[in-house]
C-alpha positions in Angstrom: 13.2 -12.4 10.5 14.8 -10.2 7.9 18.3 -10.9 6.9 20.3 -7.8 6.9 23.6 -9.6 6.3 24.8 -13.2 6.9 24.3 -14.3 10.4 27.5 -13.9 12.5 28.7 -14.9 15.8 29.1 -11.5 17.5 30.9 -11.0 21.1 28.3 -9.7 23.5 30.9 -7.2 24.6 30.8 -5.6 21.3 27.1 -4.5 21.2 25.6 -1.6 22.8 22.0 -0.7 23.9 20.1 1.5 21.4 20.3 5.4 22.3 16.8 5.8 21.1 14.9 2.5 21.5 11.0 2.4 20.8 10.5 0.8 24.2 10.5 3.4 27.2 10.4 1.0 30.0 13.6 -0.7 31.5 14.3 -4.2 30.6 11.6 -6.6 31.7 13.4 -9.0 34.2 10.8 -11.8 34.0 10.9 -11.8 30.3 14.7 -12.0 30.4 14.6 -15.0 32.7 12.0 -16.7 30.5 14.4 -16.3 27.4 17.4 -17.5 29.5 15.5 -20.6 30.5 14.0 -21.4 27.3 15.5 -24.3 25.2 14.1 -22.8 22.0 16.7 -21.3 19.8 16.1 -17.5 19.4 16.3 -15.6 16.3 19.5 -13.5 15.7 19.6 -10.0 17.1 19.8 -7.1 14.6 22.6 -4.8 15.2 23.4 -1.2 13.4 26.6 -1.8 11.9 27.7 1.9 12.1 27.1 2.3 15.8 27.0 -1.4 17.1 23.6 -0.5 18.9 21.2 -3.3 19.2 18.2 -2.5 16.8 16.2 -5.5 17.9 16.9 -8.2 20.6 18.2 -6.4 23.8 16.2 -8.8 25.9 17.9 -11.7 24.1 21.3 -10.1 24.7 20.6 -9.8 28.6 19.3 -13.5 28.5 22.5 -14.7 26.8 24.6 -12.9 29.5 22.5 -14.4 32.1 23.3 -17.9 30.8 26.9 -17.0 30.9 27.5 -16.9 27.1 30.0 -14.5 25.5 28.7 -14.3 22.1 25.4 -14.2 20.2 24.0 -14.8 16.8 23.4 -11.4 15.2 23.0 -9.9 11.7 24.0 -6.4 10.8 21.8 -3.5 9.5 23.5 -1.0 7.4 20.9 1.7 7.0 20.7 5.1 8.5 19.5 5.9 12.2 16.0 6.9 11.1 15.7 3.6 9.1 16.9 1.7 12.1 14.4 3.1 14.4 11.6 2.3 11.9 12.9 -1.3 11.6 13.2 -1.5 15.5 9.4 -0.5 15.8 8.4 -2.8 13.0 10.2 -5.8 14.6 8.8 -5.2 18.0 5.2 -5.2 16.9 5.5 -8.6 15.1 7.5 -10.7 17.6 8.8 -10.8 21.2 7.6 -8.7 24.1 4.9 -6.4 22.7 5.3 -2.7 22.9 2.9 -0.8 25.1 0.0 1.4 23.5 2.0 4.4 24.8 5.2 3.2 23.2 3.5 2.6 19.8 2.0 5.9 19.8 5.3 7.7 20.7 6.9 5.5 18.0 4.2 6.6 15.5 4.9 10.3 16.4 8.4 10.1 15.9 8.1 8.2 12.6 5.7 11.2 11.6 8.5 13.6 12.3 11.1 11.5 10.4 8.8 10.7 7.3 5.9 13.2 7.3 5.2 12.1 3.6 4.2 8.6 4.7 0.5 7.9 4.8 -1.4 7.3 8.1 -2.0 3.7 7.1 1.6 3.0 6.3 2.8 4.3 9.6 -0.1 2.6 11.5 1.1 -0.8 9.9 4.7 -0.2 11.3 3.7 1.0 14.8 0.7 -1.5 15.3 -2.0 1.0 15.8 -4.9 2.2 13.8 -4.6 4.6 11.1 -7.1 6.8 12.8 -4.9 7.1 15.7 -2.1 8.1 13.5 -4.3 10.7 11.9 -5.1 12.2 15.3 -1.3 12.3 16.2 -0.6 13.9 12.8 -3.3 16.6 13.3 -1.7 17.4 16.7 1.7 17.7 15.6 1.1 19.8 12.3 2.8 22.7 14.1 6.0 20.8 14.8 6.4 18.4 11.7 6.8 19.9 8.2 4.1 19.4 5.8 4.8 17.3 2.5 3.3 17.6 -0.8 1.8 14.1 -0.9 1.6 10.9 1.0 3.3 7.6 0.3 0.8 4.6 0.9 1.6 1.2 2.1 2.1 -0.1 -1.4 4.8 2.6 -2.0 2.7 4.7 -4.3 3.1 8.5 -3.8 -0.2 10.3 -3.7 0.7 13.9 -4.5 -1.3 17.0 -4.3 -1.8 18.8 -7.6 0.3 21.9 -7.8 1.3 24.5 -10.4 4.8 23.0 -11.1 3.6 19.5 -11.7 0.8 20.7 -14.0 3.3 23.0 -16.0 5.6 19.9 -16.2 2.8 17.9 -17.5 2.0 20.4 -20.2 5.6 20.5 -21.4 5.6 16.7 -21.7 2.3 16.6 -23.6 3.8 19.3 -25.7 6.6 16.9 -26.7 4.3 14.1 -27.4 0.5 15.0 -27.5 -0.4 11.3 -27.6 1.5 10.2 -24.5 -0.4 8.2 -21.9 -1.5 10.1 -18.9 0.2 7.6 -16.6 3.7 8.2 -18.3 3.2 11.8 -18.0 2.1 11.6 -14.3 5.2 9.5 -13.5 7.5 12.0 -15.2 5.7 15.1 -13.8 5.4 13.8 -10.2 1.6 14.1 -10.3 -1.4 11.8 -10.1 -2.8 10.1 -13.1 -6.1 12.2 -12.6 -4.3 15.4 -12.7 -2.3 14.5 -15.9 -5.7 13.7 -17.5 -7.1 17.2 -16.5 -4.0 18.9 -17.9 -4.3 17.0 -21.2 -8.1 17.8 -21.3 -7.3 21.6 -20.6 -4.7 21.7 -23.4 -7.0 20.0 -25.9 -9.7 22.7 -25.0 -7.2 25.4 -25.5 -7.2 26.2 -21.8 -4.0 26.9 -19.6 -2.8 23.8 -17.7 -3.1 25.4 -14.4 -6.6 26.6 -13.0 -6.7 30.2 -12.1 -6.9 29.5 -8.6 -3.4 27.9 -8.6 -1.8 30.2 -11.2 -0.3 32.5 -8.5 1.2 29.9 -6.3 4.7 28.7 -6.7 7.4 29.3 -9.1 8.4 27.6 -12.3 11.3 24.8 -12.1 13.7 23.6 -14.7 12.1 20.6 -16.4 13.8 17.3 -15.8 15.4 15.6 -18.9 13.1 13.6 -21.2 13.8 11.3 -24.1 11.8 11.3 -27.3 12.1 8.0 -29.3 9.9 6.9 -32.1 7.2 9.3 -30.8 6.9 7.6 -27.5 7.6 9.7 -24.2 9.7 8.1 -21.6 11.7 9.3 -18.5 15.4 9.1 -19.3 17.3 6.2 -17.4 20.3 6.6 -15.2 23.6 7.7 -16.7 26.7 5.6 -16.2 27.8 7.7 -13.3 24.5 7.4 -11.4 24.4 3.6 -11.5 26.6 3.1 -8.4 24.7 5.7 -6.4 21.3 4.3 -7.3 22.3 0.8 -6.4 23.6 1.9 -3.0 20.2 3.5 -2.3 18.4 0.5 -3.5 20.5 -1.7 -1.2 19.5 0.5 1.8 15.7 0.1 1.1 14.3 -2.2 3.8 11.4 -3.2 1.5 14.0 -4.8 -1.0 16.6 -6.0 1.6 14.1 -7.9 3.8 12.3 -9.9 1.0 13.8 -12.8 -0.8 12.6 -11.5 -4.3 14.1 -8.1 -3.5 17.6 -9.5 -2.4 17.7 -11.5 -5.5 16.8 -8.5 -7.7 19.7 -6.5 -6.2 22.1 -9.4 -6.8 20.8 -9.6 -10.5 21.7 -5.9 -11.0 25.2 -6.9 -10.4 25.0 -10.5 -11.7 22.0 -12.0 -13.8 19.2 -14.2 -12.4 19.3 -17.8 -13.1 18.0 -19.3 -16.4 14.1 -19.7 -16.7 13.2 -17.0 -14.1 9.6 -16.1 -14.1 9.7 -12.3 -14.7 6.1 -11.8 -14.1 6.5 -13.3 -10.6 9.6 -11.0 -9.9 7.9 -7.8 -11.3 4.6 -8.4 -9.3 6.4 -8.8 -6.0 8.4 -5.7 -6.1 7.5 -2.5 -4.2 5.9 0.2 -6.5 8.1 2.9 -5.2 11.2 1.1 -6.3 10.1 0.2 -9.9 11.1 3.4 -11.7 14.7 3.1 -10.4 15.0 -0.7 -11.1 13.6 -0.3 -14.7 16.2 2.4 -15.4 19.0 0.1 -14.0 17.8 -2.8 -16.0 18.0 -0.7 -19.2 21.4 0.5 -18.4 22.5 -3.1 -17.8 20.8 -4.3 -21.0 22.7 -1.5 -22.9 26.0 -2.7 -21.5 25.4 -6.4 -22.3 24.4 -5.4 -25.9 27.5 -3.6 -26.3 29.6 -6.5 -25.1 27.7 -8.8 -27.4 28.3 -6.4 -30.3 32.0 -6.3 -29.7 32.2 -10.0 -29.5 30.3 -10.7 -32.8 32.4 -8.0 -34.5 35.7 -10.2 -33.8 34.2 -13.1 -35.8 33.1 -10.9 -38.9 
């Protein structure tokens, strides 16, 4: 059970049914009776704090009412409505009364419309269906859903198609530092490592970074800022004014909020980890799509602590 907040004792009269539940059928009366008669403690329900709608656990709410209870254990979810729907689908596929196949397909189709950049396997893992089924749904809905320039895999890695803008950006970065690694350039230019290597090969051979078949597509974009330090290329970290916004975005990320290491990391970005932490274990357990933001925030925190240390040391000179 993911912990969205501390468990609270919430009045049942305060909660509302979801206006877009993943389950199309009405509440299952026999399942409600089974829950009401069970002596096993049930996990807390999940409530969307902004709307007070139940994200997960409506059958448990009905069972509590049937037992004559006026309150129920709950945790609050603070994300957006789209994130709440994805969470509802995920939780309904791992516990409780299973979703029907029709419900799971309908949920996958809606997630496709909400997050078209997610890979078939990532959506399949959430909806509890095969990635081939998601692929069929995607092909049928291409006319309705916008197409993205890449797919985010289950591990959080964005697999982008190689475009003119990304190749031009990579060429600019290699111009700043010809010895920069393809991986760093790929990350900064938002392209694949393979594409970055191809751009580097073309530049060394005196060829344009963009193949002729792609040269007419798209328009140039303003380069994102980079920093050059000791001949090494790196993406510039967040500025002081961006820290709060980035922290808020990371706090809303379910892949961080619903894991013990992720929650501890978010707390550390405001207050440090305990002494003797195994940083290799922490780094290895974090989702890949968050690592760049976390690394930038960590550098910002490091600079702030270093400044404080220098100021304190100057008082003793």
